[in-house]
C-alpha positions, 0 to 999 in steps of 0.5 A: 499131333497124335494119330487119329486113324483108328486102323493105325492106332490099333496096329502092331507095327513090325511084329515079325521083326520084333519076334525074331531075335536076329533083329535088335529091338532097339533098331526095330524101334527106330523103323517103327518110329519112322513108320509112325512118323510117316502116318503123322505126315500123311495125316498132316499133309493129307496127300491127294494124289498117289504122287503126293503120297509117294513123296512121303513114303519115299522119304520114310524108305530113305530114312530106313535105308540109313539104318542098314549100317547100324543093323550090320554093326549089330550083327543083323541086316535088313534081309528078306524077312525084314523086307517082307515085314516092312513092305507089309507095314507100308502096304497096311499104312497106305491102304489105311489112308485110302490109297488102295490101288498104289503098288507096293513096289512104287511105295518103297521104290528107293529101298536098298533093303 
């Protein structure tokens, strides 16, 4: 199902990571795919509560956690710069879907990065 939220459709995901040669594009692409999938899940499931939303964001965060070793294998890591960019993108997503009051630390609580 294609994403219908215009804010999301026109958003350039993870630009800070794509601009930094430290992060291999093919791995940033994997994170982007997780974020796009999160948007599709939000649109499909239409969470009504913060708790419903957090179930989806936590699952996406855990999928990103699984990429850490692959980043390390490619002489990179999900360090401070990556954390900030990813947190900003999660924050953008939840706000684009009307969850303005949810705390970003709650959104990405299971992060290992």
